[in-house]
DSSP file (Angstrom, degrees, kcal/mol; ACC not computed):
  #  RESIDUE AA STRUCTURE BP1 BP2  ACC     N-H-->O    O-->H-N    N-H-->O    O-->H-N    TCO  KAPPA ALPHA  PHI   PSI    X-CA   Y-CA   Z-CA
    1    1 A M              0   0    0      0, 0.0    83,-0.6     0, 0.0     2,-0.3   0.000 360.0 360.0 360.0 131.3   36.7  -77.3   39.8
    2    2 A S        -     0   0    0     81,-0.1     2,-0.1    82,-0.1    80,-0.0  -0.714 360.0-134.0-100.3 148.1   35.9  -73.7   39.7
    3    3 A T        -     0   0    0     -2,-0.3     4,-0.1     2,-0.2    -1,-0.0  -0.460  17.7-122.9 -93.0 169.1   32.6  -72.1   38.7
    4    4 A Q  S    S+     0   0    0     -2,-0.1     2,-0.2     2,-0.1    -1,-0.1   0.677  86.3  97.1 -81.1 -19.9   32.0  -69.2   36.3
    5    5 A T  S    S-     0   0    0      1,-0.1     2,-0.7    38,-0.1    -2,-0.2  -0.482  81.1-123.8 -72.1 136.3   30.1  -67.4   39.1
    6    6 A V        -     0   0    0     -2,-0.2    -1,-0.1     1,-0.0    -2,-0.1  -0.736  29.8-141.8 -80.0 116.5   32.0  -64.9   41.1
    7    7 A L        -     0   0    0     -2,-0.7     2,-0.1    -4,-0.1     3,-0.1  -0.615  16.7-114.1 -83.4 136.6   31.7  -66.1   44.7
    8    8 A P        -     0   0    0      0, 0.0     2,-0.2     0, 0.0    -1,-0.1  -0.373  30.3-110.1 -67.9 146.1   31.2  -63.4   47.4
    9    9 A E        -     0   0    0      1,-0.1     3,-0.2    -2,-0.1    79,-0.0  -0.540  22.2-162.6 -71.0 140.0   34.0  -63.0   49.9
   10   10 A L        +     0   0    0     -2,-0.2    83,-2.7    77,-0.2    84,-0.3  -0.319  57.1 110.6-117.6  47.3   32.9  -64.2   53.4
   11   11 A D        +     0   0    0     81,-0.2     2,-0.2    80,-0.1    -1,-0.1   0.619  43.3 101.7 -99.3 -16.0   35.7  -62.4   55.2
   12   12 A N  S    S-     0   0    0     -3,-0.2     2,-0.1     1,-0.1     0, 0.0  -0.487  73.7-117.5 -75.4 142.7   33.8  -59.7   57.0
   13   13 A A        -     0   0    0     -2,-0.2     2,-0.5    83,-0.1    80,-0.1  -0.425  14.1-143.9 -80.3 150.0   33.2  -60.4   60.7
   14   14 A K        -     0   0    0     79,-0.3     2,-0.5    -2,-0.1    21,-0.0  -0.969  20.0-130.2-111.3 126.3   29.8  -60.7   62.3
   15   15 A Q        -     0   0    0     -2,-0.5     2,-0.3    85,-0.0    82,-0.0  -0.643  21.3-147.8 -78.7 122.6   29.5  -59.3   65.8
   16   16 A L        -     0   0    0     -2,-0.5     2,-0.1     1,-0.1    16,-0.0  -0.643  16.7-116.0 -88.3 147.5   27.9  -61.8   68.2
   17   17 A S     >  -     0   0    0     -2,-0.3     4,-1.9     1,-0.1     5,-0.2  -0.462  20.2-119.9 -76.8 154.8   25.8  -60.6   71.1
   18   18 A A  H  > S+     0   0    0      1,-0.2     4,-2.7     2,-0.2     5,-0.2   0.853 115.8  58.2 -60.9 -34.2   27.0  -61.3   74.6
   19   19 A D  H  > S+     0   0    0      2,-0.2     4,-2.7     1,-0.2    -1,-0.2   0.899 104.5  49.5 -63.5 -40.9   23.8  -63.3   75.1
   20   20 A A  H  > S+     0   0    0      2,-0.2     4,-2.3     1,-0.2    -2,-0.2   0.918 113.0  46.7 -64.6 -43.0   24.7  -65.6   72.2
   21   21 A I  H  X S+     0   0    0     -4,-1.9     4,-2.3     2,-0.2    -2,-0.2   0.928 113.6  48.2 -64.7 -45.1   28.2  -66.2   73.6
   22   22 A D  H  X S+     0   0    0     -4,-2.7     4,-2.0     1,-0.2    -2,-0.2   0.915 111.4  50.3 -61.4 -43.5   26.8  -66.8   77.1
   23   23 A E  H  X>S+     0   0    0     -4,-2.7     4,-3.3     1,-0.2     6,-0.6   0.913 110.6  49.9 -62.1 -42.6   24.2  -69.2   75.8
   24   24 A F  H  X5S+     0   0    0     -4,-2.3     4,-2.3     1,-0.2    -1,-0.2   0.925 112.5  46.5 -61.7 -44.4   26.8  -71.2   73.9
   25   25 A R  H  <5S+     0   0    0     -4,-2.3    -1,-0.2     1,-0.2    -2,-0.2   0.814 119.0  41.5 -70.3 -29.1   29.1  -71.4   76.9
   26   26 A E  H  <5S+     0   0    0     -4,-2.0    -2,-0.2    -5,-0.2    -1,-0.2   0.905 132.2  19.4 -81.8 -44.9   26.2  -72.5   79.1
   27   27 A K  H  <5S-     0   0    0     -4,-3.3    -3,-0.2     2,-0.3    -2,-0.2   0.617  96.8-119.4-105.2 -16.2   24.4  -74.9   76.8
   28   28 A G  S  <<S+     0   0    0     -4,-2.3     2,-0.3    -5,-0.5    -4,-0.2   0.528  88.0  58.1  86.2   5.1   27.0  -75.8   74.2
   29   29 A H        +     0   0    0     -6,-0.6    -2,-0.3    -9,-0.1     2,-0.3  -0.984  53.3 173.8-158.4 158.8   24.9  -74.4   71.4
   30   30 A T        -     0   0    0     -2,-0.3     2,-0.6    -3,-0.1   -10,-0.1  -0.967  32.6-114.4-160.2 160.0   23.2  -71.2   70.2
   31   31 A L        -     0   0    0     -2,-0.3     2,-0.7     2,-0.0    -7,-0.0  -0.908  25.1-169.0-103.1 120.5   21.4  -69.9   67.2
   32   32 A V    >   -     0   0    0     -2,-0.6     3,-0.6   -16,-0.0     2,-0.2  -0.918  12.4-159.4-110.8 106.2   23.2  -67.2   65.3
   33   33 A K  T 3   +     0   0    0     -2,-0.7    -2,-0.0     1,-0.2     0, 0.0  -0.496  65.8  26.8 -84.5 153.4   20.9  -65.6   62.7
   34   34 A G  T 3   +     0   0    0      2,-0.2    -1,-0.2    -2,-0.2     3,-0.1   0.713  66.8 138.6  75.1  22.1   22.0  -63.7   59.7
   35   35 A V  S <  S+     0   0    0     -3,-0.6     2,-0.4     1,-0.1    -2,-0.1   0.901  78.1  25.7 -64.9 -39.2   25.4  -65.3   59.3
   36   36 A L  S    S-     0   0    0      4,-0.0    -2,-0.2     3,-0.0    -1,-0.1  -0.940  85.7-125.0-120.9 146.8   24.8  -65.3   55.5
   37   37 A S     >  -     0   0    0     -2,-0.4     4,-2.3     1,-0.1     5,-0.2  -0.425  30.8-108.2 -79.9 164.4   22.6  -63.0   53.5
   38   38 A A  H  > S+     0   0    0      1,-0.2     4,-2.4     2,-0.2     5,-0.1   0.877 122.0  53.1 -59.9 -37.6   19.9  -64.5   51.3
   39   39 A D  H  > S+     0   0    0      2,-0.2     4,-1.6     1,-0.2    -1,-0.2   0.907 107.9  49.5 -65.3 -41.8   22.0  -63.4   48.3
   40   40 A E  H  > S+     0   0    0      2,-0.2     4,-2.7     1,-0.2     5,-0.3   0.912 112.2  48.1 -64.1 -41.8   25.1  -65.3   49.6
   41   41 A I  H  X S+     0   0    0     -4,-2.3     4,-2.8     1,-0.2    -2,-0.2   0.924 108.8  54.0 -62.5 -44.3   23.0  -68.4   50.2
   42   42 A A  H  < S+     0   0    0     -4,-2.4    -1,-0.2     1,-0.2    -2,-0.2   0.815 114.1  42.2 -61.9 -30.8   21.5  -68.2   46.7
   43   43 A I  H  X S+     0   0    0     -4,-1.6     4,-0.8    -5,-0.1    -2,-0.2   0.913 119.9  39.5 -81.9 -45.6   25.0  -68.1   45.2
   44   44 A Y  H  X S+     0   0    0     -4,-2.7     4,-2.7     1,-0.2     5,-0.3   0.830 101.7  70.6 -77.5 -31.9   26.7  -70.7   47.3
   45   45 A R  H  X S+     0   0    0     -4,-2.8     4,-2.6    -5,-0.3     5,-0.2   0.931 103.3  40.1 -55.1 -53.3   23.9  -73.3   47.5
   46   46 A P  H  > S+     0   0    0      0, 0.0     4,-2.3     0, 0.0    -1,-0.2   0.840 114.2  55.3 -67.5 -29.0   24.0  -74.4   43.9
   47   47 A V  H  X S+     0   0    0     -4,-0.8     4,-1.8     2,-0.2    -2,-0.2   0.940 114.0  38.9 -65.6 -47.4   27.9  -74.4   43.9
   48   48 A I  H  X S+     0   0    0     -4,-2.7     4,-2.4     2,-0.2    -1,-0.2   0.879 115.2  53.4 -72.6 -37.8   28.1  -76.7   46.9
   49   49 A S  H  X S+     0   0    0     -4,-2.6     4,-2.3    -5,-0.3    -2,-0.2   0.914 109.0  49.9 -61.1 -42.3   25.2  -78.8   45.7
   50   50 A S  H  X S+     0   0    0     -4,-2.3     4,-2.4     2,-0.2    -2,-0.2   0.914 110.8  48.6 -63.2 -43.7   26.9  -79.3   42.4
   51   51 A A  H  X S+     0   0    0     -4,-1.8     4,-2.2     1,-0.2    -1,-0.2   0.900 110.1  53.1 -63.0 -39.9   30.2  -80.3   44.0
   52   52 A T  H  X S+     0   0    0     -4,-2.4     4,-0.7     1,-0.2    -2,-0.2   0.915 110.3  46.9 -61.5 -43.6   28.3  -82.7   46.2
   53   53 A E  H >< S+     0   0    0     -4,-2.3     3,-0.5     1,-0.2    -1,-0.2   0.900 112.0  50.8 -65.2 -40.8   26.7  -84.3   43.2
   54   54 A R  H 3< S+     0   0    0     -4,-2.4    -2,-0.2     1,-0.2    -1,-0.2   0.881 118.7  35.7 -64.9 -38.8   30.0  -84.6   41.3
   55   55 A Y  H 3< S+     0   0    0     -4,-2.2     2,-0.3    -5,-0.2    -1,-0.2   0.329  84.2 123.7-102.7   7.1   31.9  -86.2   44.2
   56   56 A N    <<  +     0   0    0     -4,-0.7    19,-0.1    -3,-0.5    -3,-0.0  -0.534  31.1 177.7 -69.0 126.2   29.1  -88.4   45.6
   57   57 A T        +     0   0    0     -2,-0.3     2,-0.6     2,-0.0    -1,-0.1   0.389  42.9 115.4-108.4   0.4   30.2  -92.1   45.6
   58   58 A E        +     0   0    0      1,-0.2    -2,-0.1    16,-0.1    15,-0.0  -0.615  28.8 161.6 -75.1 115.2   27.0  -93.4   47.2
   59   59 A K        +     0   0    0     -2,-0.6    -1,-0.2     2,-0.1     2,-0.1   0.488  34.0 110.4-113.4  -7.8   25.4  -95.7   44.6
   60   60 A R  S    S-     0   0    0      1,-0.1     5,-0.1     2,-0.1     2,-0.0  -0.392  72.7-112.0 -70.2 146.7   23.0  -97.8   46.7
   61   61 A S    >   -     0   0    0      1,-0.1     3,-1.2    -2,-0.1     4,-0.4  -0.345  31.7-106.3 -69.6 160.3   19.3  -97.2   46.3
   62   62 A M  G >  S+     0   0    0      1,-0.3     3,-1.4     2,-0.2    -1,-0.1   0.874 120.3  57.0 -57.4 -38.7   17.5  -95.6   49.3
   63   63 A Q  G 3  S+     0   0    0      1,-0.3    -1,-0.3     7,-0.0     7,-0.1   0.734 104.1  53.7 -68.5 -20.5   15.9  -98.9   50.2
   64   64 A D  G <  S+     0   0    0     -3,-1.2    -1,-0.3     5,-0.1     2,-0.2   0.466  95.2  88.7 -91.0  -1.9   19.3 -100.6   50.5
   65   65 A R  S <  S-     0   0    0     -3,-1.4     2,-0.0    -4,-0.4    -4,-0.0  -0.619  76.9-118.9 -96.1 154.7   20.7  -98.0   52.9
   66   66 A D     >  -     0   0    0     -2,-0.2     4,-1.7     1,-0.1     5,-0.2  -0.237  45.1 -87.3 -77.3 178.5   20.4  -98.0   56.7
   67   67 A T  H  > S+     0   0    0      1,-0.2     4,-1.5     2,-0.2     3,-0.2   0.905 129.8  48.2 -56.9 -45.8   18.6  -95.2   58.6
   68   68 A Y  H  > S+     0   0    0      1,-0.2     4,-2.4     2,-0.2     3,-0.3   0.920 110.2  52.3 -61.5 -44.3   21.7  -93.0   58.7
   69   69 A G  H  4 S+     0   0    0      1,-0.2    -1,-0.2     2,-0.2    -2,-0.2   0.773 109.2  50.3 -64.5 -27.0   22.4  -93.5   55.0
   70   70 A K  H  < S+     0   0    0     -4,-1.7    -1,-0.2    -3,-0.2    -2,-0.2   0.801 115.2  42.8 -78.0 -29.9   18.8  -92.5   54.2
   71   71 A A  H  < S+     0   0    0     -4,-1.5     2,-0.4    -3,-0.3    -2,-0.2   0.797 117.5  36.6 -87.2 -30.3   19.1  -89.3   56.2
   72   72 A F     <  -     0   0    0     -4,-2.4     2,-0.6    -5,-0.2    -1,-0.1  -0.955  53.5-154.9-132.8 142.5   22.5  -88.1   55.3
   73   73 A L        -     0   0    0     -2,-0.4     2,-0.5    -3,-0.1    -4,-0.1  -0.973  27.5-165.2-108.2 115.0   24.8  -87.9   52.3
   74   74 A Q        +     0   0    0     -2,-0.6     2,-0.5    -5,-0.1   -16,-0.1  -0.897  16.7 175.8-111.0 125.1   28.3  -87.7   53.6
   75   75 A I    >   -     0   0    0     -2,-0.5     3,-0.8   -19,-0.1     2,-0.2  -0.964  29.1-132.8-126.2 112.5   31.3  -86.7   51.5
   76   76 A M  T 3  S-     0   0    0     -2,-0.5     4,-0.1     1,-0.2    -2,-0.0  -0.430  77.0 -11.0 -70.8 131.9   34.5  -86.5   53.5
   77   77 A N  T >>  +     0   0    0     -2,-0.2     3,-2.1     1,-0.1     4,-0.5   0.851  68.9 169.5  52.4  46.0   36.7  -83.4   53.0
   78   78 A L  H X> S+     0   0    0     -3,-0.8     4,-1.3     1,-0.3     3,-1.2   0.823  72.2  68.1 -55.4 -31.3   34.8  -82.1   50.0
   79   79 A W  H 34 S+     0   0    0      1,-0.3    -1,-0.3     6,-0.2     7,-0.3   0.740  89.8  63.6 -62.5 -22.8   36.8  -78.9   50.4
   80   80 A R  H <4 S+     0   0    0     -3,-2.1    -1,-0.3     1,-0.2    -2,-0.2   0.777 113.1  31.5 -73.1 -25.4   40.0  -80.8   49.5
   81   81 A V  H << S+     0   0    0     -3,-1.2     2,-0.5    -4,-0.5    -2,-0.2   0.514 117.1  55.3-110.7  -7.8   38.8  -81.5   45.9
   82   82 A D     X  -     0   0    0     -4,-1.3     4,-2.1     1,-0.1    -1,-0.2  -0.948  59.6-162.6-133.4 113.6   36.6  -78.5   45.2
   83   83 A Q  H  > S+     0   0    0     -2,-0.5     4,-2.1     1,-0.2    -1,-0.1   0.817  91.7  54.6 -66.0 -33.0   38.1  -75.0   45.5
   84   84 A D  H  > S+     0   0    0    -83,-0.6     4,-1.4     2,-0.2    -1,-0.2   0.901 110.0  46.9 -68.7 -39.4   34.7  -73.2   45.6
   85   85 A T  H  > S+     0   0    0      1,-0.2     4,-3.0     2,-0.2     5,-0.2   0.893 109.7  54.9 -65.6 -39.1   33.6  -75.4   48.6
   86   86 A K  H  X S+     0   0    0     -4,-2.1     4,-2.6    -7,-0.3    -2,-0.2   0.904 103.1  55.3 -60.3 -41.6   37.0  -74.7   50.2
   87   87 A K  H  < S+     0   0    0     -4,-2.1    -1,-0.2     1,-0.2    -2,-0.2   0.888 113.3  42.5 -58.6 -39.0   36.4  -71.0   49.9
   88   88 A Y  H >< S+     0   0    0     -4,-1.4     3,-1.5     2,-0.2    -2,-0.2   0.942 114.6  48.2 -71.9 -50.1   33.1  -71.5   51.8
   89   89 A V  H 3< S+     0   0    0     -4,-3.0    -2,-0.2     1,-0.3    -3,-0.2   0.855 116.1  43.8 -61.8 -36.8   34.4  -73.9   54.4
   90   90 A F  T 3< S+     0   0    0     -4,-2.6    -1,-0.3    -5,-0.2    -2,-0.2   0.181  80.8 146.0 -96.3  17.1   37.4  -71.7   55.2
   91   91 A A    <>  -     0   0    0     -3,-1.5     4,-1.9     1,-0.2     3,-0.4  -0.298  50.7-138.1 -58.6 132.7   35.5  -68.4   55.3
   92   92 A K  H  > S+     0   0    0      1,-0.2     4,-2.6     2,-0.2   -81,-0.2   0.816 101.2  63.9 -61.8 -30.9   37.0  -66.0   57.9
   93   93 A R  H  > S+     0   0    0    -83,-2.7     4,-1.8     1,-0.2   -79,-0.3   0.928 106.1  42.5 -59.8 -45.6   33.4  -65.1   58.9
   94   94 A F  H  > S+     0   0    0     -3,-0.4     4,-2.4   -84,-0.3    -1,-0.2   0.900 113.4  52.4 -68.3 -40.8   32.7  -68.6   60.1
   95   95 A A  H  X S+     0   0    0     -4,-1.9     4,-2.6     1,-0.2    -2,-0.2   0.897 108.6  50.5 -62.6 -40.4   36.1  -68.9   61.8
   96   96 A K  H  X S+     0   0    0     -4,-2.6     4,-2.6     2,-0.2    -1,-0.2   0.897 109.3  50.8 -66.1 -40.2   35.6  -65.7   63.7
   97   97 A I  H  X S+     0   0    0     -4,-1.8     4,-2.5    -5,-0.2     5,-0.2   0.943 112.4  46.8 -61.7 -46.9   32.2  -66.8   64.9
   98   98 A A  H  X S+     0   0    0     -4,-2.4     4,-2.3     1,-0.2    -2,-0.2   0.921 112.8  49.4 -61.2 -44.2   33.7  -70.1   66.2
   99   99 A A  H  X>S+     0   0    0     -4,-2.6     5,-2.3     1,-0.2     4,-1.1   0.912 111.7  48.7 -62.6 -42.8   36.6  -68.3   67.8
  100  100 A D  H  <5S+     0   0    0     -4,-2.6     3,-0.2     1,-0.2    -1,-0.2   0.912 112.4  48.0 -64.3 -42.1   34.3  -65.8   69.6
  101  101 A L  H  <5S+     0   0    0     -4,-2.5    -1,-0.2     1,-0.2    -2,-0.2   0.884 116.6  43.1 -65.6 -37.4   32.0  -68.6   70.8
  102  102 A L  H  <5S-     0   0    0     -4,-2.3    -1,-0.2    -5,-0.2    -2,-0.2   0.579 109.2-123.8 -85.6  -9.9   34.9  -70.6   72.1
  103  103 A G  T  <5       0   0    0     -4,-1.1    -3,-0.2    -3,-0.2    -4,-0.1   0.842 360.0 360.0  72.9  33.2   36.7  -67.6   73.6
  104  104 A V      <       0   0    0     -5,-2.3    -4,-0.2    -6,-0.2    -5,-0.1   0.392 360.0 360.0-115.2 360.0   39.9  -68.1   71.6
């Protein structure tokens, strides 16, 4: 389902610092700040939240869920059923960051 909002392209690359890449390769994680602007977050957050609500199949009350079920709402492959979510998940910006961190 597509929204009426024009979603920003997330195709421009973000240059990672050598320190971030080194930290990732040494520790297996790093914090990369500024991947999305506040405006991009403000646009995509309600779009993805709405898709999550539409495709949520969890009907149990919180008290009937285990600890994991209380902490997380998991919807497998949301990008397959929602084109706006797919645009976000497959953003070239995120792919480039992952490729740079992994050295591929």
